[in-house]
C-alpha positions as CSV (number, residue, x, y, z in Angstrom):
1,M,86.3,106.6,96.7
2,E,89.3,105.4,94.6
3,Q,91.4,107.3,92.2
4,P,91.2,107.5,89.0
5,V,94.3,105.5,87.3
6,G,95.1,108.9,85.4
7,E,95.6,110.9,88.7
8,L,97.5,108.1,90.4
9,L,99.8,108.1,87.3
10,R,99.6,111.6,87.6
11,G,101.1,111.4,91.1
12,W,103.9,108.9,90.7
13,R,105.0,111.0,87.4
14,H,105.5,113.6,90.2
15,R,107.1,112.1,92.7
16,R,109.8,110.9,89.9
17,G,110.2,114.5,88.9
18,L,109.5,114.1,85.5
19,T,107.1,116.1,82.5
20,Q,104.7,114.4,80.2
21,A,107.2,114.9,77.8
22,G,110.0,113.2,79.9
23,L,107.8,110.1,80.6
24,A,107.0,110.0,77.2
25,D,110.1,109.8,76.0
26,R,111.3,107.1,78.3
27,A,108.3,105.0,78.0
28,A,108.5,105.4,74.0
29,V,105.1,106.7,74.0
30,S,103.4,110.3,73.0
31,A,103.2,113.0,75.0
32,R,100.3,113.3,74.0
33,H,99.0,110.0,75.1
34,V,100.5,110.6,78.7
35,S,98.5,113.7,78.7
36,S,95.5,111.8,77.7
37,V,95.6,109.2,79.9
38,E,96.6,111.7,83.1
39,T,93.1,113.6,82.1
40,G,91.1,110.8,81.9
41,R,90.6,111.2,78.0
42,S,91.6,107.8,77.5
43,V,91.7,104.5,79.6
44,P,95.4,103.1,79.2
45,S,95.6,99.6,78.2
46,R,97.0,96.7,80.7
47,P,100.1,96.9,78.7
48,M,100.4,100.2,79.0
49,V,99.4,101.0,82.5
50,L,102.4,98.2,83.2
51,R,104.9,99.8,80.5
52,L,104.7,103.3,82.3
53,S,104.3,101.6,85.5
54,E,108.2,100.3,84.6
55,H,109.3,103.4,83.7
56,L,108.2,104.9,86.8
57,G,109.5,102.7,89.1
58,V,106.3,102.0,90.8
59,P,106.5,99.0,93.2
60,V,105.0,95.6,92.4
61,H,102.1,95.9,94.7
62,V,101.0,99.2,93.6
63,R,100.7,98.0,90.1
64,N,98.1,96.0,90.8
65,Q,96.4,99.0,92.3
66,L,96.6,100.9,89.0
67,L,95.7,97.8,87.2
68,I,92.1,98.0,88.9
69,A,91.9,101.5,88.7
70,A,92.2,101.4,84.6
71,G,89.2,98.1,85.1
72,H,92.0,95.6,84.7
73,A,92.2,92.2,86.6
74,P,95.9,92.2,88.7
75,I,98.5,90.2,87.3
76,Y,100.9,89.6,90.5
77,P,99.7,87.4,92.9
78,G,99.4,87.8,96.7
79,R,100.0,84.1,98.3
80,P,98.9,82.9,101.5
81,A,101.8,82.6,103.9
82,G,101.3,78.5,103.3
83,D,101.9,78.3,99.7
84,P,104.1,76.2,98.8
85,E,106.2,78.1,96.1
86,L,106.2,80.8,98.8
87,C,107.5,78.5,101.6
88,R,110.3,77.1,99.0
89,A,111.3,81.3,98.4
90,Y,111.3,81.1,102.3
91,E,113.5,78.4,102.4
92,A,115.5,79.6,99.8
93,L,116.2,83.5,102.3
94,Q,116.7,81.0,104.9
95,Q,119.8,79.4,103.1
96,I,121.5,82.3,102.3
97,L,121.0,83.6,105.6
98,R,122.7,80.6,107.2
99,G,125.5,80.5,104.8
100,H,126.7,83.6,106.2
101,E,126.8,82.5,109.7
102,P,129.0,83.3,111.7
103,Y,128.0,86.9,110.9
104,P,124.8,88.1,111.3
105,A,122.4,88.5,108.4
106,L,118.6,89.0,108.1
107,A,116.0,89.5,105.3
108,L,113.7,92.5,105.5
109,D,110.1,93.3,104.0
110,R,110.0,97.2,102.4
111,C,109.0,98.5,106.1
112,W,112.3,96.7,107.3
113,N,110.4,94.2,109.3
114,L,112.7,91.1,109.8
115,M,110.8,88.2,107.5
116,L,114.0,85.9,108.8
117,A,117.5,85.9,110.5
118,N,120.3,83.5,111.4
119,D,121.2,83.0,115.1
120,A,124.0,85.5,114.7
121,V,121.6,88.0,114.6
122,N,121.6,87.5,118.2
123,V,124.4,90.2,119.2
124,F,121.7,93.2,118.1
125,L,119.0,91.3,120.1
126,D,120.1,90.9,123.4
127,D,118.8,93.2,126.4
128,V,116.4,95.1,124.3
129,A,112.9,95.8,125.4
130,P,110.9,92.4,125.1
131,A,107.8,95.0,123.3
132,L,110.1,95.9,120.8
133,L,110.4,92.2,120.1
134,K,106.8,91.3,119.3
135,P,106.1,90.7,115.5
136,P,106.6,92.8,113.1
137,V,109.7,93.5,115.0
138,N,111.2,96.3,113.1
139,M,114.6,96.6,112.5
140,M,115.0,100.4,111.8
141,R,113.3,101.0,114.7
142,L,115.3,98.7,117.2
143,G,118.2,100.0,116.0
144,L,117.6,103.3,117.0
145,H,114.6,103.2,119.9
146,P,116.4,104.3,123.1
147,D,115.0,100.8,124.6
148,G,116.5,98.9,121.5
149,F,120.3,98.4,121.1
150,A,120.9,102.2,120.3
151,S,122.2,102.2,124.1
152,R,125.0,99.8,122.8
153,V,126.3,101.5,119.4
154,R,129.1,103.4,120.3
155,N,128.9,105.3,116.8
156,L,125.0,106.1,117.1
157,G,124.8,109.7,115.9
158,Q,126.6,108.6,112.4
159,V,124.1,105.4,111.7
160,R,121.3,108.0,112.5
161,A,122.9,110.3,110.4
162,Y,123.1,107.8,107.5
163,L,119.7,105.9,108.4
164,L,117.4,109.0,108.5
165,P,117.8,110.3,105.1
166,R,118.0,106.9,103.6
167,L,114.5,105.9,104.8
168,A,113.4,109.6,104.0
169,R,114.7,109.1,100.4
170,Q,113.0,105.5,100.2
171,A,109.4,107.1,101.8
172,A,109.5,110.2,98.8
173,R,110.5,107.8,96.5
174,T,107.8,104.7,97.4
175,G,104.8,107.2,98.5
176,D,104.1,104.7,101.3
177,P,102.5,106.2,104.5
178,Q,103.9,103.4,106.6
179,L,107.4,104.3,105.9
180,S,107.1,107.9,106.4
181,A,105.1,107.4,110.0
182,L,108.4,105.3,110.7
183,Y,110.6,108.0,110.0
184,E,108.6,110.7,111.6
185,E,108.6,108.6,114.4
186,L,112.1,107.9,114.4
187,L,113.4,111.1,114.2
188,S,111.4,111.9,117.6
189,Y,113.5,109.5,119.6
190,G,117.1,111.9,119.4
191,V,120.4,111.2,120.4
192,G,121.0,113.4,123.6
193,G,122.9,116.2,121.6
194,E,125.4,113.3,120.5
195,Q,126.9,114.6,116.7
196,P,127.9,112.4,114.0
197,G,131.6,112.3,113.8
198,P,133.6,112.5,110.7
199,P,134.2,108.8,108.6
200,D,137.5,107.0,109.4
201,P,139.9,107.4,105.9
202,A,140.3,103.2,106.8
203,D,136.3,102.3,106.8
204,I,135.1,101.0,103.5
205,A,131.9,101.4,104.3
206,L,129.9,102.5,107.5
207,P,130.5,101.2,110.4
208,V,128.4,100.0,113.2
209,R,130.8,99.6,116.5
210,I,128.6,97.5,118.8
211,L,129.3,96.5,122.7
212,H,128.1,93.0,122.9
213,Q,128.6,91.1,126.4
214,G,131.5,93.9,127.3
215,D,133.4,93.5,123.6
216,E,133.3,96.0,121.1
217,L,132.1,94.6,117.3
218,R,132.8,96.4,114.3
219,F,130.8,95.7,111.4
220,F,129.6,97.2,107.7
221,S,127.0,96.0,106.1
222,T,125.6,95.2,102.3
223,I,121.9,95.2,101.5
224,T,121.3,92.6,98.9
225,T,118.3,93.4,96.2
226,F,116.0,90.5,94.1
227,G,114.7,92.5,91.1
228,A,112.2,90.4,89.8
229,A,110.0,89.3,93.1
230,F,107.5,86.6,91.8
231,D,104.8,87.4,94.6
232,I,103.4,90.3,96.5
233,A,104.8,89.2,99.6
234,L,108.5,89.4,98.3
235,D,108.4,92.8,96.5
236,G,111.0,94.9,98.2
237,V,112.5,92.3,100.3
238,V,116.2,92.4,101.0
239,V,119.0,91.0,102.5
240,E,121.4,92.6,104.9
241,A,124.6,91.1,105.6
242,Y,127.0,91.9,108.2
243,F,130.6,91.8,107.9
244,P,133.5,92.1,110.5
245,A,135.2,95.2,110.0
246,D,138.3,94.2,111.5
247,A,140.6,90.9,112.9
248,E,138.8,91.4,116.2
249,T,135.4,91.3,115.2
250,T,136.2,88.3,113.1
251,R,137.8,86.5,116.0
252,L,135.2,87.2,118.8
253,L,132.6,86.1,116.2
254,T,134.3,82.9,114.9
255,R,134.9,81.6,118.1
256,A,131.1,82.5,119.4
257,G,130.2,80.1,116.4
């Protein structure tokens, strides 16, 4: 049985740590109206569902579910994979990734599954277990799984100490059961007692130190998000770009490129 829209909105309000008055203040509506919606005494209009969703930071794909629960038609399209508009969006993403070569860059969906990558990403994919490369390839899993490239990451403890809390916060913020399951899976891998070392004052961001063909490559990464996805398939998509963290990594990747 589907949950009423009021219960769904209440769940998102609790997830954000807001009172009814706090949400009402953000959305410029009365606290009484928020209470009426949550208890089912009032059915919210489509604009009201969208307004409350916006101020609760509800992901686009979930906003459609809220609209349906309130008796309204969904407004965010979910185009099939071969749709021309979606293909153009993927081409634009691919152009961004190619423009970052000879350094690695990849596009990921909201669950950290690999969508697109440039050729330089092979420095991470070499020598990983073939089973982990079967679609969908999850980069969180690939990076921390003992049969992924975790064995080649020289500062694995630091990387885990950064990624796991980040994933836990994302799972809590979105309420996505896939992310929660992924987090529990990654926790089960362990790191063999390795403890994260202190950060190097010279690093401007967490470095990733990885062995590749006998050389140690040092990277830091940036995440680019797109704030106005026009399709559910693009909701939550990020581009992760890796930059060389020292001159030797720059030299090796430039030569390889």
